[in-house]
KEDRENTOR-868336 format. One line per 2 residues: number of its first residue (from 1); their letters; for each residue x, y, z of C-alpha. Coordinates in steps of 0.2 Angstrom, whole numbers, plus 5000, padded with zeros to 4 digits. Each point is the difference from the previous one (the first is absolute). Last residue first. Layout:
BEGIN
NUM) a) X:Y:Z ~ ...
//
This chain:
BEGIN
592) aa) 4940:4925:5121 ~ 5003:5016:5010
590) ea) 5016:5004:4991 ~ 4992:4997:4983
588) fa) 4986:5011:5004 ~ 5011:5014:5006
586) ey) 5010:4998:4985 ~ 4985:5001:4989
584) rr) 4994:5016:5008 ~ 5016:5009:4996
582) li) 5001:4993:4983 ~ 4982:5006:4996
580) ee) 5004:5017:5007 ~ 5016:5001:4989
578) yi) 4990:4995:4985 ~ 4986:5013:5004
576) rf) 5014:5013:5002 ~ 5007:4996:4983
574) qv) 4984:5001:4991 ~ 4996:5017:5009
572) ar) 5017:5007:4994 ~ 4998:4993:4982
570) tl) 4983:5010:4999 ~ 4984:4990:5001
568) kl) 4986:5000:4988 ~ 4983:4994:5007
566) pq) 4994:5017:5006 ~ 5001:5008:4983
564) gq) 4994:5018:5000 ~ 5017:5007:5002
562) vl) 5013:4987:5004 ~ 5003:5001:5019
560) dd) 5017:4998:5008 ~ 5005:5018:4998
558) dg) 4984:5006:5009 ~ 5007:4992:5016
556) ri) 5007:4985:5010 ~ 4991:4986:4992
554) cd) 5005:4983:5008 ~ 4985:4999:5012
552) rv) 4989:5004:4986 ~ 5004:4983:4993
550) dl) 4990:4991:5013 ~ 5007:4983:5003
548) ls) 4989:4986:5005 ~ 5008:4985:5007
546) va) 4993:4982:4998 ~ 5002:4989:5015
544) pf) 4982:5005:5006 ~ 4992:4992:4985
542) pa) 4981:5002:5002 ~ 5001:5019:4999
540) va) 5008:4999:4982 ~ 4984:5001:4991
538) ar) 4993:5014:5011 ~ 5016:5010:4999
536) vm) 5000:4998:4981 ~ 4982:5006:4998
534) rn) 5003:5016:5011 ~ 5016:5003:4990
532) ir) 4991:4999:4983 ~ 4987:5013:5006
530) kc) 5013:5012:5007 ~ 5010:4998:4984
528) ie) 4985:5005:4989 ~ 4997:5015:5011
526) ap) 5017:5007:4998 ~ 5000:5014:5014
524) gl) 5006:5017:4996 ~ 5016:5010:5001
522) qg) 5000:5016:4991 ~ 5010:5004:4984
520) np) 4985:5006:4990 ~ 5000:4984:4990
518) rm) 4997:4990:5016 ~ 5015:4991:5008
516) av) 4996:4983:5007 ~ 4998:4993:5017
514) en) 4992:4982:5003 ~ 5016:4991:4994
512) al) 4995:4982:4997 ~ 5003:4987:5013
510) lv) 5015:4989:4998 ~ 4997:4982:5005
508) fv) 5016:4991:5008 ~ 5001:4981:5001
506) kt) 5014:4991:5010 ~ 5003:4983:4995
504) ga) 5004:4988:5014 ~ 4985:4988:4995
502) pa) 4997:5001:4982 ~ 4989:5014:4993
500) qr) 4986:4992:4990 ~ 4986:5004:5013
498) lm) 5004:5019:4996 ~ 4995:4998:4982
496) da) 4984:4991:5004 ~ 4996:5014:5012
494) in) 5003:5013:4988 ~ 4989:4992:4987
492) rh) 4986:4997:5012 ~ 5000:5018:5006
490) ll) 5001:5007:4983 ~ 4985:4990:4994
488) de) 4990:5006:5015 ~ 5005:5018:4996
486) pt) 4995:4999:4982 ~ 5015:5004:4988
484) ag) 4996:5016:4991 ~ 4992:5001:4983
482) iy) 4988:4985:4996 ~ 4999:5002:4981
480) df) 4992:4985:4992 ~ 5009:4988:4988
478) ea) 4998:4990:4984 ~ 4994:5011:4986
476) rl) 5007:5017:5007 ~ 5016:4992:5004
474) fd) 5001:4992:4982 ~ 4997:5017:4992
472) lv) 5013:5008:5011 ~ 5013:4987:4996
470) ap) 4996:5003:4981 ~ 5003:5019:5003
468) dv) 5018:4995:5004 ~ 5006:5009:5016
466) ga) 5007:5016:5005 ~ 4984:5007:5007
464) da) 5000:5015:4989 ~ 5002:4989:4985
462) ad) 4982:4995:5002 ~ 4995:5017:4993
460) wn) 4987:5010:5010 ~ 4987:5012:4993
458) ra) 4988:4986:4995 ~ 4999:4993:5017
456) da) 4991:5016:5006 ~ 4983:4995:4994
454) ad) 5002:4982:5005 ~ 5001:5005:5018
452) rg) 4999:4985:5011 ~ 5003:4988:4986
450) lk) 5017:4992:5001 ~ 5007:5016:4992
448) rv) 4995:5010:5015 ~ 5009:4989:5011
446) mk) 5016:5002:4989 ~ 4998:5019:5000
444) gh) 5000:5000:5019 ~ 5015:4988:5001
442) ag) 5011:5009:4987 ~ 5007:5014:5012
440) pn) 5016:4991:5002 ~ 5003:4987:4986
438) fq) 4991:4984:5003 ~ 5000:4986:5013
436) vp) 4990:4985:4999 ~ 4998:4991:5017
434) il) 4993:4983:4999 ~ 4985:4991:5009
432) ag) 4994:4983:4995 ~ 4981:4998:5000
430) sa) 5001:4986:4987 ~ 4989:5005:4986
428) rh) 4998:5019:5004 ~ 5019:5003:5003
426) ry) 5001:5013:5013 ~ 5010:5016:4999
424) ln) 5011:5010:5012 ~ 5008:5017:4996
422) gg) 4992:5012:5013 ~ 5016:5005:5008
420) le) 4994:4995:5017 ~ 5012:4985:5001
418) tw) 5015:5012:4996 ~ 5008:5002:5017
416) fn) 5000:4982:5005 ~ 5018:4999:5007
414) lv) 5012:4986:5005 ~ 5017:4998:5007
412) wl) 5004:4982:5004 ~ 5016:4995:5010
410) gr) 5007:4982:5001 ~ 5015:4993:5010
408) rg) 4997:4982:4995 ~ 4991:4985:5008
406) ap) 4987:4999:4986 ~ 5003:5005:4982
404) ar) 4987:5011:4991 ~ 4992:4990:4986
402) ti) 4982:5005:5001 ~ 5005:5018:5004
400) fs) 5012:5001:4986 ~ 4986:5002:4988
398) sf) 4991:4992:4985 ~ 4986:5006:4989
396) da) 5011:5012:4990 ~ 5009:4985:4993
394) dq) 4985:4994:4991 ~ 5000:5017:4990
392) yg) 4989:5015:5000 ~ 4996:5009:4984
390) la) 4981:5001:5001 ~ 4998:4984:4990
388) ll) 5010:4991:5014 ~ 4986:5005:5012
386) aa) 4986:4993:4988 ~ 5010:4984:4997
384) ra) 5002:4997:5019 ~ 4982:5003:5005
382) tp) 4992:4983:4999 ~ 5015:4992:5007
380) pv) 4998:5010:5016 ~ 5018:5007:5004
378) gh) 5008:4992:5015 ~ 4997:5002:5019
376) ia) 5016:5007:5006 ~ 5007:5008:4984
374) yn) 4982:5005:4995 ~ 4998:5009:5016
372) af) 5017:5009:4999 ~ 4994:5006:4983
370) vt) 4984:5006:5007 ~ 5010:5010:5013
368) hh) 5006:5012:4986 ~ 5019:5001:4998
366) la) 4999:4993:4982 ~ 4992:5016:4994
364) mt) 5006:4998:4982 ~ 5004:5018:4993
362) rg) 4999:5001:4981 ~ 5013:5004:4988
360) dr) 5002:4982:4994 ~ 5003:4995:5018
358) vt) 5003:5011:5014 ~ 5001:4993:5017
356) df) 4991:5001:5017 ~ 5010:4995:5015
354) ee) 5006:4983:5007 ~ 5018:5001:5005
352) hv) 5010:4986:5008 ~ 5016:5006:5009
350) re) 5014:4987:5003 ~ 5015:4998:5012
348) av) 4994:5015:5010 ~ 5009:5015:5007
346) aa) 5006:5010:4985 ~ 4985:4994:4990
344) fy) 4989:5008:5012 ~ 5005:5017:4995
342) ha) 4998:4995:4982 ~ 4982:4995:5003
340) mp) 4996:5017:5006 ~ 4998:5006:4982
338) rv) 4984:4990:4999 ~ 4991:5010:5013
336) hc) 4990:5010:4988 ~ 4996:4984:4989
334) ag) 4984:4996:5011 ~ 5001:4983:5008
332) rm) 5012:4986:5003 ~ 5017:4998:5008
330) yv) 5007:4984:5006 ~ 5017:5000:5009
328) dd) 5009:4983:5001 ~ 5015:4995:5010
326) ll) 5003:5014:5012 ~ 5013:5008:5011
324) lp) 5014:4996:4988 ~ 5015:4993:5009
322) ra) 5009:5010:5013 ~ 5013:5014:5001
320) sd) 5006:5010:5015 ~ 5010:5016:4999
318) pa) 4986:5012:5000 ~ 4990:4991:5013
316) as) 4985:4991:4993 ~ 4983:5008:5000
314) pg) 4996:4999:4982 ~ 5010:4984:4998
312) pv) 5017:5001:4992 ~ 5001:4991:4983
310) ni) 5013:4986:4998 ~ 5009:4996:4983
308) wd) 5008:4983:4997 ~ 4985:4992:4990
306) vv) 5003:5008:4983 ~ 4993:4986:4990
304) rt) 5011:5002:4984 ~ 4991:5003:4984
302) dg) 5009:5016:4995 ~ 4995:5005:4983
300) iv) 4990:5015:5004 ~ 5012:5005:5014
298) ds) 5015:5000:4988 ~ 5013:5009:5010
296) lv) 5015:5012:4995 ~ 4989:5012:4990
294) eg) 5002:5007:4982 ~ 4988:5012:4993
292) vv) 4982:5002:5004 ~ 4991:4985:5007
290) dl) 4981:5000:4998 ~ 4993:4991:5015
288) qp) 4983:4993:5001 ~ 4997:4993:5017
286) rg) 5008:4984:5006 ~ 4988:4998:5015
284) lr) 5007:5014:5011 ~ 5009:4987:5010
282) qf) 5008:4993:4985 ~ 5007:5017:4995
280) lw) 5005:5002:5018 ~ 5010:4984:5001
278) se) 5008:5003:4983 ~ 5006:5017:5006
276) vg) 5006:4994:5017 ~ 5010:4985:4992
274) mn) 5016:5004:5010 ~ 5010:5001:4984
272) li) 5000:5019:5000 ~ 4996:5008:5017
270) rc) 5013:5014:4999 ~ 4995:5003:4982
268) sf) 4986:5011:5006 ~ 4982:4995:4994
266) cf) 4987:5006:4988 ~ 4983:4996:4995
264) ql) 4989:5015:4995 ~ 4984:4999:4989
262) lt) 4997:4982:5003 ~ 4983:4994:4992
260) kp) 4986:4989:5007 ~ 4990:4996:4984
258) eg) 4985:5012:4997 ~ 4981:4998:5002
256) ra) 5000:5007:5018 ~ 5016:5009:5005
254) hr) 5016:4993:5008 ~ 5014:5012:4996
252) lv) 5016:4996:5009 ~ 5014:5011:5006
250) fl) 5015:4991:5006 ~ 5016:5004:5010
248) gc) 5016:4992:5007 ~ 5015:5005:5010
246) yg) 4994:5007:5016 ~ 5014:4996:5012
244) yd) 5012:4986:4997 ~ 5000:4995:5019
242) gy) 5014:4987:5005 ~ 5009:4984:4997
240) nd) 4987:4988:5006 ~ 4986:5008:4989
238) rv) 4991:5016:4997 ~ 4990:5008:4986
236) rl) 4989:5015:5001 ~ 4987:5001:4985
234) ig) 4990:5015:4995 ~ 4982:4997:4995
232) gn) 4988:5006:4987 ~ 4982:5002:4995
230) qn) 4990:5005:4985 ~ 4982:4997:4998
228) pd) 4996:5013:5013 ~ 5008:5013:4989
226) rl) 5010:5012:5011 ~ 5015:4990:4999
224) ls) 5006:5006:4984 ~ 4996:5018:5004
222) tl) 5010:4999:5016 ~ 5015:4993:4991
220) aa) 4998:5015:4987 ~ 4999:5013:5014
218) ra) 5015:4992:5009 ~ 5010:5001:4983
216) qd) 4995:5018:4997 ~ 5006:5004:5018
214) qn) 5016:4991:4997 ~ 5004:5007:4983
212) ep) 5007:4985:4990 ~ 4983:4996:4994
210) lr) 4995:4982:5002 ~ 5007:4986:4990
208) qk) 4990:4985:4992 ~ 5015:4988:4999
206) cf) 4988:4985:5000 ~ 5011:4986:5006
204) nl) 5013:5009:5011 ~ 5011:4987:5006
202) qn) 5016:5005:4991 ~ 4995:5018:4999
200) tr) 4996:5008:5017 ~ 5001:5019:5001
198) ni) 4983:5007:4995 ~ 4988:4988:5008
196) le) 5010:4995:5015 ~ 5004:5018:5004
194) ia) 4982:5005:4998 ~ 4995:4986:5012
192) rd) 5014:5006:5012 ~ 4993:5018:5000
190) ah) 4982:4994:5002 ~ 5002:4988:5015
188) qm) 4985:5006:5009 ~ 4992:5002:4982
186) ld) 5002:4981:4997 ~ 4988:4995:5014
184) fd) 4999:4982:4995 ~ 5015:4995:5011
182) ie) 5006:4982:4994 ~ 5012:4991:5012
180) vs) 5011:4987:4992 ~ 5010:4988:5011
178) in) 5014:4989:4994 ~ 5005:4987:5012
176) sa) 5017:4996:4992 ~ 4999:4981:5002
174) rl) 4987:4999:4986 ~ 5011:5011:4989
172) fd) 5015:4989:5003 ~ 4990:4984:4996
170) ta) 4994:5009:4984 ~ 5018:5004:4995
168) dg) 5007:4983:5003 ~ 5019:5002:5003
166) aa) 5000:5007:5018 ~ 5017:5007:4999
164) aa) 4995:5011:4985 ~ 4985:5006:5009
162) es) 5010:5004:5015 ~ 5012:5011:4990
160) qr) 4985:5008:4990 ~ 4991:5004:5016
158) rq) 5016:5008:5008 ~ 5003:5010:4985
156) ll) 4982:5006:4999 ~ 5001:5005:5019
154) ry) 5016:5010:4996 ~ 4991:5008:4986
152) qd) 4986:5005:5010 ~ 5011:5007:5014
150) lr) 5009:5011:4987 ~ 4984:5006:4994
148) tl) 4994:5005:5017 ~ 5017:5009:5005
146) at) 4991:5011:5013 ~ 5008:5015:4991
144) dd) 4990:4996:4985 ~ 4998:5017:4991
142) kg) 4999:4998:4981 ~ 5012:4995:4987
140) rl) 5012:5014:4994 ~ 5011:4989:4990
138) lp) 4992:5005:4983 ~ 5005:5018:5003
136) hd) 5018:4996:5003 ~ 5005:5010:5016
134) ll) 5004:4985:5010 ~ 5012:4993:4987
132) gp) 5009:5016:4996 ~ 5018:4994:5005
130) li) 4996:4982:4995 ~ 4994:5001:4982
128) ep) 5018:5000:4993 ~ 5003:4983:5008
126) ga) 4992:4992:4985 ~ 4981:4998:4996
124) vq) 4988:4987:4995 ~ 4981:5000:4998
122) ig) 4992:4983:4997 ~ 4989:4999:4984
120) av) 5004:4982:4995 ~ 5009:4991:5013
118) fh) 5013:4988:4993 ~ 5007:5011:4987
116) qa) 4998:5016:5010 ~ 5010:4992:5014
114) ea) 5014:4994:4989 ~ 5002:5017:4993
112) ln) 5002:5007:5018 ~ 5012:4986:5004
110) hp) 5011:5004:4985 ~ 5000:5018:5005
108) nd) 5007:4996:5017 ~ 4998:5014:5013
106) di) 4983:4993:5005 ~ 4983:5008:5005
104) fl) 4984:4990:4996 ~ 4983:5010:5000
102) vt) 4984:4991:5001 ~ 4983:5008:4996
100) pa) 5002:4996:4981 ~ 5002:4981:5005
98) rl) 4982:4998:5007 ~ 5001:4995:5018
96) qv) 4996:4983:5008 ~ 5016:5000:5012
94) ae) 5004:4983:4995 ~ 4998:5003:4981
92) vl) 5012:5014:5001 ~ 5012:4990:5009
90) aa) 4999:4985:4988 ~ 5004:5011:4986
88) lr) 5014:5009:5009 ~ 5008:4983:5004
86) pg) 4998:4995:4981 ~ 5010:5016:4995
84) kp) 5012:5000:5014 ~ 5011:4986:4995
82) dw) 5004:4988:5015 ~ 5013:5005:5014
80) ni) 4988:5002:5015 ~ 4990:5013:5008
78) sp) 4982:5002:4996 ~ 4991:5010:5013
76) fv) 4981:4998:5001 ~ 4997:5015:5011
74) fy) 5013:5013:5006 ~ 4997:5011:5015
72) dw) 5003:4986:5012 ~ 5018:5000:4995
70) lg) 5003:5018:5005 ~ 5006:5000:5018
68) rr) 5018:5003:4995 ~ 5006:4984:5008
66) el) 4985:4991:4992 ~ 5006:5007:4983
64) ea) 5018:4994:5003 ~ 4994:4983:5006
62) rv) 4988:4998:4986 ~ 5013:5004:4987
60) ai) 5012:4987:5007 ~ 4987:4986:5001
58) ed) 4994:5004:4983 ~ 5017:4999:4991
56) nk) 4999:5012:4985 ~ 4994:5002:4983
54) sc) 4986:5013:5004 ~ 4981:5002:4997
52) is) 4993:5009:5016 ~ 4983:5006:5004
50) sv) 4993:5017:5005 ~ 4982:5006:5003
48) ig) 4992:5016:4996 ~ 4986:5005:5012
46) rk) 5007:5017:5003 ~ 5007:4995:5017
44) al) 5008:4986:4991 ~ 5008:5012:4989
42) ai) 5007:5010:5014 ~ 5007:4984:5008
40) va) 5009:4995:4984 ~ 5006:5018:4998
38) dh) 5008:5000:5017 ~ 5011:4985:4996
36) le) 5003:5008:4983 ~ 5007:5016:5010
34) qr) 5010:4988:5011 ~ 5010:4994:4986
32) ye) 5011:4986:5007 ~ 5018:5000:4994
30) ig) 5004:4981:4997 ~ 5014:4989:5006
28) ge) 5004:4982:4996 ~ 5000:4993:4982
26) sl) 4983:4992:5003 ~ 4992:5017:5005
24) tg) 5006:5009:4984 ~ 5003:5019:5001
22) cw) 4988:5015:5002 ~ 4983:4996:5007
20) ft) 4983:4999:4993 ~ 5007:5001:4982
18) ed) 5018:4994:5000 ~ 4995:4984:5007
16) ld) 4982:4999:5005 ~ 4988:5000:4986
14) wv) 4983:5006:5006 ~ 4982:4997:4995
12) vl) 4989:5014:5002 ~ 4981:4996:5001
10) rv) 4984:5011:4998 ~ 5007:5012:4987
8) pe) 4987:5012:4992 ~ 4998:4996:4982
6) pl) 5008:5004:4983 ~ 5018:5002:5008
4) pa) 5011:5010:4988 ~ 5013:4989:4992
2) sm) 5018:4995:5004 ~ 5001:5010:5017
//
């Protein structure tokens, strides 16, 4: 070998005359080397694929290798009389591998030098490597007796051949019937997920590797997904040409007050140029992505409308694909269900989110039903200036519910879990209501500052509430403290919202979790959740088409509970809720 191999070999490119066999085929008569025939098959069973770059007559070569039963073990063969350097460059590009993982074996030193000139980083060797080829440490590969990798490259070769014949790349992709299935249970595919994160390079955008030790890698992946604000999925891709297996992965962080951010985003090169990574990036809402190193796809700058990918429906047969199940999904309520939005993004054209937000370091409770009321009925003109003075903006008083399109496949997912949170105030001059949310634990102190306990107020700094003291002074001068949303008002607000749902839209209302973990580890009832559920059931009763979903039905055990916080849902519970909603939606759609 001319130089040590720096990386394990994934593709061996063979010269034929005086290398793979003795003699020259075009001059009549060769001595076929059965040991190299066997080596090609042995390498294939290790997941190392073979190709050909030979100056020869392709018809004669193919006939010889077909007679020997070996032709189908070579992918992307390049057999003609042109110089080998440019052909090798085209071959490496076609197989979508990095040059250092390709080994070219040739008996001619000029050809080896030409290969290195045209393909920077390619590994080359003369016939001296052949006797110990299968014993070389970087040609060990890994067990692939089913020839999975060889089949994948055959599939890739067929796709590229038909794409070239089709001419227009986009038309070819649309005709390929590409189907992407997202499985959100990453740990069920932990070994493949770890392999994608640690072994992919060309389409690994984040390159945040896991430990090489498999047990440690599993523990790290489990820890990454334990945070309910971090969700992931693994992608299985199919098209007319075959099944590419699980060949893409993402982990997305979606937390209140933070931009959606990709922590892992990687794909096998076997799906390069199919547009899957751009489709997923767009489907996830173009989240923040800090690209590390070089990648072969610019998902951030890709402005194409990727309309050639189908998504199998939740109950579709494994090999069937169909268009997206939903047009619009609308989610509103406590932020604890916000991470579920990315699940719906896999089956819906658009996902509209209306949760609270963080502005200037302060939480703005935009999910409160009074904001829905203002979106429907308008803000009283006499109250607008006062509400804006509290830090709200005109855009906060609009909502998707007033512009939801009719006649489309729509799904609403609502919850009203925080209406009893005690943060509602009334503007004295206009009677307008508005939630003002402070840092946790600051409500009681705020009430005292407003005059209920002046003696204690001097012990409290306004900075505890996370707001400008001037805002508190304005609030004290212009507003009265109400506390929890009055039950009659909550009924009216919910009813007004439900009346806005267009015909054909399915509405789900999530009931709050009535079981919480007490500090002593014992299960106990969450009384505030029971109260809000009683009020919500009464408000929804006049709307029989609205479905109530009790989140307790999606809780399997103690591991699904966040101690002392009944409203917080683990990732597993969120996914079960998503699956249950889709199951019920499908039944609704079939009956419609």
